[in-house]
C-alpha positions in Angstrom: 0.0 0.0 0.0 2.8 2.4 0.8 4.3 1.7 -2.6 1.0 2.5 -4.2 0.7 5.8 -2.3 4.2 6.8 -3.4 3.3 6.0 -7.0 0.1 8.1 -6.8 2.2 11.0 -5.5 4.6 10.4 -8.3 1.8 10.6 -10.9 0.6 13.9 -9.4 3.9 15.4 -10.9 2.5 14.5 -14.3 -0.8 16.1 -13.5 -2.6 12.8 -13.1 -4.8 11.5 -10.2 -4.9 7.9 -11.4 -8.0 5.7 -11.3 -5.8 2.6 -11.0 -2.3 1.3 -11.0 -1.2 -2.3 -11.9 2.3 -3.6 -11.5 3.5 -5.2 -14.8 7.0 -6.0 -13.6 9.6 -4.4 -11.4 9.7 -0.7 -12.2 6.9 -0.9 -14.8 3.3 0.0 -14.1 0.1 0.2 -16.2 -1.8 3.2 -15.1 -5.4 4.0 -15.7 -6.2 7.7 -16.1 -9.5 9.2 -14.8 -10.8 9.1 -18.4 -10.0 5.4 -18.8 -7.0 5.9 -21.0 -4.0 3.7 -20.3 -0.4 4.8 -19.6 2.9 3.2 -18.8 4.8 4.5 -15.8 8.4 3.3 -16.0 11.6 3.6 -14.0 14.5 4.8 -16.2 17.9 3.7 -14.8 19.9 6.3 -16.6 21.3 9.8 -16.1 18.8 12.6 -16.6 21.0 14.2 -19.3 20.7 11.0 -21.3 16.9 11.0 -20.8 16.7 14.6 -21.9 18.6 13.8 -25.1 16.4 10.8 -25.8 13.3 12.9 -25.4 14.6 15.6 -27.7 15.4 12.9 -30.4 12.0 11.2 -30.2 10.1 14.4 -30.2 12.1 15.7 -33.2 11.4 12.4 -35.0 7.7 13.0 -34.5 8.1 16.3 -36.2 9.6 14.6 -39.2 6.6 12.3 -39.5 7.7 9.2 -37.6 4.9 8.5 -35.2 5.5 4.8 -34.6 7.0 5.2 -31.1 5.4 5.0 -27.7 6.5 8.4 -26.3 5.0 11.4 -24.6 3.1 14.1 -26.4 3.9 17.4 -24.8 0.6 18.9 -26.0 -1.5 16.3 -24.2 -2.8 16.5 -20.7 -0.3 14.1 -19.1 2.6 14.6 -21.5 3.9 18.0 -20.5 6.4 16.7 -17.9 9.3 14.5 -19.1 10.1 12.8 -15.9 9.5 12.8 -12.2 11.2 11.2 -9.2 9.9 9.5 -6.1 10.1 11.5 -2.9 13.7 11.6 -1.7 15.0 9.7 -4.7 16.8 10.7 -7.9 15.9 7.9 -10.3 13.6 9.3 -13.0 10.3 7.8 -14.0 8.5 8.6 -17.3 4.9 8.4 -18.3 4.0 7.3 -21.9 0.9 6.2 -23.6 0.2 2.5 -23.2 -0.1 1.1 -26.7 -3.0 -1.2 -27.3 -2.0 -4.2 -29.5 -0.1 -7.4 -29.6 3.5 -8.5 -29.7 4.5 -9.7 -33.2 5.0 -13.4 -33.7 8.4 -14.6 -34.6 6.8 -17.2 -36.8 4.8 -14.7 -38.9 6.8 -13.6 -42.0 4.2 -10.8 -42.6 4.6 -9.4 -39.1 8.4 -9.6 -39.2 8.5 -7.9 -42.5 6.3 -5.0 -41.2 8.5 -4.7 -38.0 11.6 -4.5 -40.2 10.0 -1.7 -42.3 9.2 0.2 -39.1 12.8 -0.2 -38.0 14.0 1.2 -41.3 11.7 4.2 -41.0 13.0 4.8 -37.5 16.6 4.9 -38.8 15.8 7.1 -41.7 13.9 9.6 -39.5 16.9 9.6 -37.1 19.3 10.4 -39.9 17.3 13.5 -40.8 17.8 15.1 -37.4 20.4 17.6 -36.2 20.2 17.2 -32.4 22.8 18.3 -29.9 24.8 15.4 -28.7 24.9 16.3 -25.0 23.8 13.3 -22.9 23.9 10.9 -25.9 25.5 7.5 -26.0 27.8 6.8 -29.0 29.1 3.3 -29.9 30.4 4.2 -33.3 33.9 2.7 -33.7 33.7 0.8 -30.3 32.9 -2.7 -31.5 36.4 -4.1 -31.8 37.4 -2.8 -28.4 34.2 -4.2 -26.8 34.4 -7.6 -28.4 38.1 -7.9 -27.8 37.6 -7.3 -24.1 34.9 -9.9 -23.9 37.0 -12.4 -25.9 40.0 -11.9 -23.6 37.9 -12.5 -20.5 36.6 -15.7 -22.0 40.0 -16.8 -23.1 41.6 -16.4 -19.7 38.9 -18.4 -18.0 38.9 -21.2 -20.6 42.7 -21.4 -20.7 42.8 -21.6 -16.9 40.4 -24.5 -16.9 42.1 -26.3 -19.8 45.4 -26.3 -17.9 44.0 -28.4 -15.1 41.3 -30.9 -14.2 37.7 -29.6 -14.0 36.4 -29.4 -10.4 32.7 -28.8 -11.2 30.2 -29.0 -14.0 30.8 -25.4 -15.2 34.5 -26.1 -15.7 33.7 -29.4 -17.4 31.6 -27.5 -19.9 34.4 -25.0 -20.5 37.0 -27.8 -21.0 34.7 -29.6 -23.5 33.5 -26.7 -25.5 36.0 -23.9 -24.7 38.1 -24.3 -27.9 35.0 -24.1 -30.0 33.7 -21.0 -28.1 37.1 -19.3 -28.6 37.1 -20.0 -32.3 33.7 -18.5 -32.7 35.0 -15.4 -30.8 38.1 -15.1 -33.0 35.9 -15.3 -36.2 33.7 -12.5 -34.9 36.7 -10.3 -34.0 38.2 -10.7 -37.5 35.0 -9.5 -39.0 34.8 -6.3 -36.9 38.4 -5.4 -36.4 39.2 -4.4 -40.0 39.2 -1.6 -42.5 35.7 -2.1 -43.7 34.2 -1.6 -40.2 36.2 1.6 -39.7 35.1 2.9 -43.1 31.4 2.3 -42.2 31.9 4.2 -39.0 33.7 7.1 -40.7 30.9 7.4 -43.2 28.3 7.4 -40.5 30.1 10.1 -38.6 30.5 12.3 -41.7 26.7 12.2 -42.2 24.2 12.1 -39.4 25.0 8.9 -37.6 22.2 6.4 -37.4 20.2 6.4 -34.2 19.9 2.8 -33.1 17.1 1.5 -30.8 19.7 -1.1 -29.7 17.1 -3.5 -28.2 15.0 -4.0 -31.3 13.7 -7.6 -30.7 10.1 -8.5 -31.5 9.1 -7.9 -27.9 9.8 -4.2 -28.3 7.3 -3.8 -31.1 3.6 -3.6 -30.6 1.2 -4.3 -33.5 -1.3 -1.6 -33.4 -4.2 -0.6 -35.7 -1.7 1.8 -37.4 1.0 -0.9 -37.9 4.0 -1.8 -35.7 5.3 0.7 -33.2 8.5 0.7 -31.2 8.6 0.8 -27.4 11.4 0.8 -24.7 14.1 3.3 -25.8 16.4 3.0 -22.8 19.2 1.5 -24.9 19.0 4.1 -27.8 22.3 5.3 -29.0 24.4 6.3 -32.0 25.6 3.2 -33.8 25.5 1.4 -37.1 22.1 0.3 -38.3 23.1 -3.3 -38.7 23.2 -3.7 -34.9 19.4 -3.2 -34.8 18.9 -5.7 -37.6 21.1 -8.2 -35.7 18.9 -7.8 -32.6 15.7 -8.3 -34.6 17.1 -11.3 -36.5 18.7 -13.0 -33.4 15.8 -12.6 -31.0 13.2 -13.6 -33.6 15.4 -16.6 -34.7 15.7 -17.9 -31.2 11.9 -18.4 -31.2 11.4 -19.6 -34.8 14.1 -22.3 -34.8 16.7 -20.2 -36.7 14.7 -20.0 -39.9 16.8 -18.5 -42.8 13.6 -17.6 -44.5 12.5 -15.4 -41.6 15.9 -13.7 -41.5 15.7 -13.0 -45.2 12.2 -11.7 -44.8 13.5 -9.2 -42.1 16.3 -8.0 -44.4 13.9 -7.7 -47.3 11.4 -5.7 -45.2 14.1 -3.5 -43.9 15.6 -2.7 -47.3 12.2 -2.1 -48.9 11.8 0.9 -46.5 15.3 2.0 -46.0 16.0 3.4 -49.4 19.2 1.3 -49.7 20.3 -2.3 -49.6 22.8 -3.8 -47.1 26.4 -3.6 -48.1 28.6 -6.7 -47.9 30.5 -5.0 -45.0 27.3 -4.7 -43.1 26.4 -8.3 -43.6 29.9 -9.2 -42.3 29.1 -7.3 -39.2 25.8 -9.0 -38.8 27.6 -12.3 -39.1 30.1 -11.2 -36.4 27.5 -10.4 -33.8 25.7 -13.7 -34.6 28.9 -15.7 -34.2 30.1 -14.2 -31.0 29.0 -16.5 -28.0 27.3 -13.7 -26.0 25.5 -16.1 -23.6 28.7 -18.0 -22.8 30.6 -14.8 -22.2 28.0 -13.5 -19.8 27.9 -16.8 -17.8 31.7 -16.8 -17.6 31.9 -13.2 -16.5 29.5 -13.8 -13.6 30.8 -17.2 -12.4 33.8 -16.3 -10.3 31.9 -13.9 -8.1 28.7 -16.0 -7.8 27.6 -17.9 -4.8 26.9 -21.7 -4.8 23.3 -21.4 -5.9 24.0 -18.9 -8.5 26.9 -21.1 -9.9 24.4 -23.9 -10.4 22.1 -21.5 -12.3 25.1 -20.3 -14.4 26.1 -23.9 -15.3 22.6 -24.4 -16.6 22.7 -21.1 -18.5 26.1 -22.0 -20.0 24.7 -25.4 -21.1 21.7 -23.7 -22.8 24.0 -21.0 -24.3 26.2 -23.6 -25.9 23.3 -25.6 -27.2 21.7 -22.4 -28.4 24.8 -21.4 -30.4 25.0 -24.7 -32.3 22.2 -24.1 -34.8 23.7 -20.7 -35.7 26.4 -22.2 -37.9 24.0 -23.9 -40.2 21.7 -20.9 -40.2 24.6 -18.6 -41.2 25.6 -20.9 -44.0 22.1 -20.9 -45.5 21.4 -17.2 -44.8 24.8 -16.0 -46.1 24.6 -18.2 -49.2 21.2 -16.6 -50.0 22.9 -13.1 -50.0 25.9 -14.2 -52.1 28.4 -13.8 -49.3 31.4 -16.0 -48.7 
């Protein structure tokens, strides 16, 4: 009850006396306004300067005609305030319209095609902007450094295990599959740490760098009566557009059994609305992100500092991560062949 009272007080900062509040998950609430309209109250774990930048970008996108985003409308009754904080706290909360619709199915080619088109329009709208960079997040040129650091952490842990005898199931997994995981990592590094990646980044910086959603899986689209709309912009940053396509392809493919046809459909939908096809260098980068064993890296990174119960969970996650990586090789062979890549 206390939490609810605090949320009501928080909503007063947006000019709303709510008729109802429902917890969706930690930090996310579905709010019913007095007129029955639904809103999303969400905790945003980011500096306020970044939130202000994000707001300026999304509002400017709306001015260019891109309206497929769940964001505040400053001209509406409850959209005048960007953020508010709970009493005595500094973490910002935002209030945005709750979109009525459904999450797209990863097995529907038509829905994936439409989502990819919306993603392309999001990118094109972002390129048309001239927004101050204060508070922004910029990943352009950072991929080699990022993946190299992740690879080196994996390599140290795997080499340490391979020099001795495994003492637990986690170490047994690393001893059995470690060489394969490292080879996947090396292949990914070779694809990003090269001249073609640097050329793409330079070209992006010379023009208006693409604004990436950076968490563009199917769960962050809502199929509305006006078509797919994007939600959840916490990860938005300047980056190459292929990262968003990677996220959409990977997260959809995990649910549809790594269907090359679905991935091709996503690329076709994207290019139909983007105004340009994907360069071979971009497809190389897509391959790099799909190759790098992200789940294994995350499990390895957390293992040393985990307690006994957490280590058991991490062993299970590593097993699932390894098994989940195995279909990707065949998928890439079929997908890349369809695009004429070697």
